N, C-alpha and C positions, 0 to 999 in steps of 0.2 A: 359193482357187482350187479346181478343179474333182478335187482329190485326197482331198478331204474324204470320208468315209462316212457317210452320214447313214442312224441306226439308227431313226428316227422321222419320221412325218410332222408332228408339232407341235414347232415350235423357237419357246424363249423367247430373243429375243437382249435382250441388255444391250447399252445404246450409245445413238448417236445415227444422225441420218440417213446419216453416211458409212458407218457400221458396218451400217446397215441394207442399204445398197446393195452393199457387200462380200457380203453373204451372200448375195443377193436373185441377184446374178449369180453366186454360185456352185454354185446349186442345178442340178441335173441335167435336172429338170423340174418347174418353178414351180408348176404346176398341183396337184403331187404333195404339196404342204406347204402348212400352215398355220402363221402366225406370231403370236405375242404380243412385244411389246415394252415393255421395261423402260427408259424413257428416263434416259440419265446421258450425254448428248452434249453440245455445245456450242450447238447453236441446239434443239435435237429439234423441226423444221420439223411433220416428219408428225405425232409424236405430240400436239401441240399441234392441230393440225386434226383430228384424231381423236378428242380428248377424253380421252387417254392418260394418266394421271399416274402419280406415283412410286408411289401405293397400288394400283396395279394388282394386285399380287399377293395383297393382302389382301383383296381382292372376292371374291365369290363367284359373281356373277352376271355373264356374259359372252356376247356375241352376237359370231358371225361375220359378217362384212362383206367384200363383194367388193370391191375395190379394180382399177379401170385403172393400166397400168403405161405407161411409154413408152419405144419403145425407139431406139435413135440407134447407129449404125454397130455395131450386136452387143452393144450394152451397154442394161440397163434403168435407167431413173429413175425414181423413185416421187414426189418433191416439185416440183422446176422447176430450173432453172438456165440457164446464157446465155453469150453471147458480149460480150467486151470487158471494161467494168467488173466483171463478177462474178468473170471469170478473175483478174484483177490483185486483187481483195479475197481469193480463196480461195489465191493463191500468195504474199500478205503474212501471211496467217492462219499458214501453215505456218511462216513464221518469225519469226513474232510472240512475243518474250519473254515476256511479259506474259498469253500466252493465254489460262492457268488463271485467272490473278486475274480478269480480266474478264469468264470465261465467255461467255455470249449475246452482253453487250454488247459485245464485241470487232469483231461485223460492223459495227455503226452506228460505230463509231471509224474502223476502217477503211476503209469507205466514205467517209468526209468526207476522210480524209489521202490515201486513193489521187486523190480529184479535186482535192485540193492539189498533190500532187507529180507527178500526170501519170500517165497509164496509156494502153496502145493501144487507141485508138477501133475500132470495126468497121463497117468503110464510112461512115465520118464520124459514126456514132452513136456514142452513149453507149453503149447496149447493145441486145441482141437479144436477148430472153429465152422459154423454153418452158416453160409454165407448163401443172401438172398441181392446183394448188391456188393460193388466194389470194396466199400468203406465202411468202417466203423469208427467210432471214438473221435470223428470229425476229421483226425488226419492219416488215420491207420489204414492203407490200400492194403487189403488181405487177400483179394480175390479178382484180380483187375477183369475177367472174362464173366464175372456173377453179371446177371440181371435179372429184375424183378416181372419180368413180364416173357420169361421164353418157357415156362412149364419146367424149370428143374433147377436146382440148386446144386450149392458146392461144398463138399467138406474138405477142409485144409489142416493137413497134420503140420504143427511149426516146430520144430526141432531146437533145442536149446542145449549144446554139447557143454556150454561153459557161460560164464558171466560175460565174459566178452563178446562169446556170439551172440549172446542174447540180445546185447545192446546194440549189436551191429544189425541183428533180425529189426529190432524196433525203428532203428534209421532208416533202413532200407526201406520199411513200409511207410515212413512218413515222407520218403523222397518220389516214392512210388516205383520202386524198383524192386520189390519182393516177389518172389513166386516160390510159393511151397508146392509140398505134395498134395495135388487135387487130386479130388474124385468128385465126378457128378453124380448126381442123385434124384430119383424122383421117390422113394421111398429107402429109407435105410435106418437100421436098428444096431445100437450098440449095448453090449451089455459089460459089467464091470462088477468084481468080485466085494466090492464095497461102495458104498454111498456115495456120490458126488453131485454137486450143485451146478445146475448150467443157467447160464445168463443170457438173454437177448435183450435187444432194444435198451440196453441199458438197466434192466433188472433181471432179478434172482426169479427164473420162472418155474424151475424144479430142481428137486433134490431126490434121485432114485439111483438104484443100481441099473436100472434099466430104461433104455431112452428109444423111443419110438418117434422117428421124423417122418412126415409125409408131405409134399409139397400141393399145394391146391391150389390149380392155376386159376387165373382171373377171377378170384375169389373176392375183392374189394375194388368197390368203384371209388375213383378219388376224381374230384374234379380240381383241374388246374392249370 
């Protein structure tokens, strides 16, 4: 929360995407800070994409990179997220008894389990995803051309016409052979007839009927 008092402009964050998200959204002025990340979370999607590994603290040469963020209804996110199946997976992960045992593989297992057991679709779709990098959930490549330093993000609509089609879609993402209906944007507004939840960086960020997305270019300084 914003009650923290930051006494340095360089922060070392130990955790995963969710921890990184919480810190970013706690900073009083995000452009005043640079971050380093020691990845020890569940999926570590951001660290993997940026090439940050567990030996970061022992390396002597680091470069500063400027990373785009996406703002949705007042909250930043850095990797990607969505409506529909991604929300169901995150909620299942919060309740998963063997989460620590499976670590990053838990998302793979839960994705298939949620399809089998059922979940709330979003406007008849399997998912609507908003991506600031290609992969989320450790293995699911949803948006191959997405980048966190090009000033744009991508909205990907994923159809699931049947149970078997949805399983095929998941396998295609894991095999990095998935290409959904993609729309690039700098600013995007989605409105629904009822409230929906939106997840990103492995966290539920917002619940509303109207969602406003905006790309904030070069908003975060990352030492990697």
